[in-house]
N, C-alpha and C positions, 0 to 999 in steps of 0.2 A: 490752470485747467478749470473749465467751467463745471458747474454742477451736472449739467447734462452729459458732458464727456466723461466725467468721473463715474456717473451712473452707468453709462454704456460700457466703460472699461470693466467695472465690477461685474456687470451682467455677462460680459464675454468671458471673464475669468471663471465665473460660477458655472457657465455652460460647459467650459472645457473641463473643469473639475468634475462635474457630474458625468460627463462622457467617459472620463477615465475611470471614475468610481464604478459606473455601471458595467463597464466592460470586463471587470475582474472581480471575482468573488473574494471577499476577505475572510477573516477568522470568524467562524460561527460563534454566536454569543452563548448558545446553550444547546444541549442535546435536542430539546423539544423544537427549537427554531429550525434546525437544518437536517434533522434525521427523523426517521419513522421506524417503528418496530415492524419487522417483516414476518416474524412468527414467534408465538409463545410470549405474549406480552407479560404474563404473570412471572416470567423468568428473567425479566430485565427490570432492575430497580434503580431509580434515580437517586443520586447522592449529591449533597452540596448544591441544592437548588438547580439541578440539571447540568451542572458543570462537570459532573462525573457520573458514571453508571457502573452497576454491578451486573455481570452476566452469570447466570446460574445454569448448571447442567446437573440433572438428577435422573432417576430411572423413568420419570414421566416424560421429560422433554429436555432438549437444548433450547437455543434461542438465537435470534439474529436481528440486526438492524441495518438500515440503508439510508443513504443521503436522499433528500427529497428531490435534488437536482442531479443532472449529469454534467460532466465537465470534459472539455477537450483541451488537453495539455495543462500543465501547471504542477503544483506540488501539494501532496496530501500527507499529513502526518498525524499520529495519535500517540499519546503516552499510554502504555499498557503495563499492567502488573499481572503476570500470569499465575496460573494455578500452582499453589505451593505443594510440597510433599509428593506423594504418590499420585501422579497425574497420567499414568500409562493409559493409552487407548483414547485419550481426549485430543481434540484438535481445536485450537483457538485460531481463527482466521481473520485476516485484515487484507482486503483486496479491492481492486477496481475491476468492473465488469461492464461490458457493453449491453448485456442482457438481450442478446440476439441469439437465435437458435442455432443457425448453421455456420455463419461466418462470425464467430465470436472473437472479440479481443478481451484479454484479461491479464491482469498483473497481480500476482499472489504473494502474500506472506502467509505461511501456514506454520503455526507453532505446535510441534509434535510433543505430546506429553511423554513423561519418563517415569521409570521406577525411581524411588527416592535415592538420591546420591549420584545419579547419572546426569550427564550434561543435558540441558534442553537443546533440542534441535529445531532450527528454523529452515523450512523448505520454501524456496521461491520457485515460481513457474511463470512462464510468459506464453500467452496465446496471441498469435497475430494472424489475421485473416482466417480464423477457424482452426489453425494448427497450434497444438500445444506440445505436450511431452518434452518440455525443456526444463526438467526439474534439476535443481541443485540444492544440496543440503549443507548447512553450516552448523557446527556445534558452537553455541554461544560461550563466550569466555567469562561469563559472570552468571549469577543466579538471577534470572529475570522475574522470580517470584518474590524476591526480597523487597523490591522497590519498583517504581515506575521507570521505564526507559522509553525513549522516543524512537518510533519506527516510521520511516518516511519513504514515500515513492515520489521520485522526481521524473517528470515525463515531459520532454520537449521534442522539437523537430530533430534533434541531434542524437539523443540517447535516452535510455531509461536507466535510472540508478536506484537501487534499493539501499537504504541506509539503516544501520542500527546505531542510535545516537548520531554521532558525526562520522561514523565509519562506514564507507561503502563496502557492501558485501557482494554486490552483483551489478554488472554493467551489461547492457544490451544496446549496441550501437545501431543507428540507422544506416543500414547498408543496402538501401533500395537500389543503388547504382549497380550492385552485384546481383540483382534480382532476388534479394532476401526480403521476405515480408516484414513490414514494420507497422505497428498500429498507429494510424494518424487520421483516419477518416471518421471513425465512430466515437462519439462521446461515451464516457464511462461513468457509472455511478460508483459511490464508495460504499463498501459493504463490510460487515463483520458478523461472524457466527461463532458459536461455541457448541460443539456437537460430539457425539460418540463415533469413533472410527477405529475401533479396536481390531477390525479385520486387517488393518494395514499400518496404522499410525506409529506403533512402537515396535521396533525390531521386526518389521514386516508382518505384524499381526501376532507375533509369538506372545507378547505381553498384553493381557486383557485388562479391562477396567475392573478395579476392585470397588464395587458399589458400596461396600461398607465405609469407604472414605467420602462418599457423597454427602452433601452437595459439593460440587466442584465450582469454584468461584474465580472469575477473572474481572479485572477492573480497568476502566478506561477513563481518561480525562484529557483536557486540552486538545479538543478536536480542532484541527487546523486545515482548511481547504483554501488554497489560492490558485484559481484557474479561471478558465473561460466557461461560464455556465451556458448550458444549452437546454431550452431555448434562451437566447440572449443576442447581443450584437453580432451580426453575421461576420464582421471583419475581425473579431477578437482573436480567434485561434490563429489567424495568419499574420497577426501583428508582431513584427520582429522587435517592437519596442516593449513587449511584455518582459518583465524582469527575468523570468525563468528562461528566456531565449537569449539573454545577454552573453557576451563573450565569456564571462566568468563561469557560465553554466553549460558551455558547449563541450566540455571535457573535464576530467578530474584535474584539480590543481596538484601541486607537488606533494603537499601533505596528504591529500586524499589518495594519491597514487601510491605513496608509501604504505598507508594503512590498508589499502586494497591488496597490495602484494603480501602484506603480513597475514591478512585473512586467508588469502588463497593458499599460502604456504603452510599455515598452521591449523586452520579450522575447517576447511572444506573436507567433508567426508563422503560426498557423492557428487558427481558431475556427469550429466547425460552425455556431454561431449566426449568423455573418455570411456563410456560404457559400451564396449565392443559387442557385448551380447545383444544389446538393443540396437546399436547403431554400428554395424560393421563398416559402413562408410561414414566418416566423420561429417556431421551436419555442416553445411556451408557457413553458417553464422559463427561456428566455433573456429573455423579456419580464418575467417575475416578478423577475428580478435577484437580488442577494445581500443 
């Protein structure tokens, strides 16, 4: 091979590599690089050179942060250590949101505080084409304040899956063929907040915040976003070659299915699908199943 042909081959390889690299966002290097504080900067503290952060809630304020970019399909995960002890009335949220007023798409993790000794509850919710009210609640099978655990949202053309560590706790299938809305047109940013919600968060608002326990602290690290950034290459979101669109990610594998059934049988404490007082007619996505 001549020097010229070798050079041309290398340039072709480099251009292909850059095209692939630019179409998908990889792991953020630090909090400062990929996120911004959305409110109360004084209540978010960087730790370990920006690789971890501390969120603070006190009587003056809660706080929040958001990704600098929006994404259309992919996987988002964070390691979170929740508020220890008596956290009743607090909500630590990790979610994706299209940030549109009327036709909102949103995928929520909301960690509902507890009185000491009670299980931590995680509430998930899904907004598609402006319609939400799809709450499910799961009691976690471990104490999420003792150590970091990984919370993940997987979102592709086939389904949305919420994971706690490697355990799927919620699946929402794309059933557009049955006229069931599915979020796929609007890019979403990645958000997190720590705030007071003692009018509803713990036992329907019966348990109020004990401010003598403040400040309430939650910790985040290992921010991981792999998806199609918007603005970005227009063909990224439709690219079936993206790893999260692969066959292995179009449904739960056998191990995930067993873990999912275990969660549904043992740890689900509320499901809008079976709440006849709110939904006398079962919502169509509940009948469609997973």
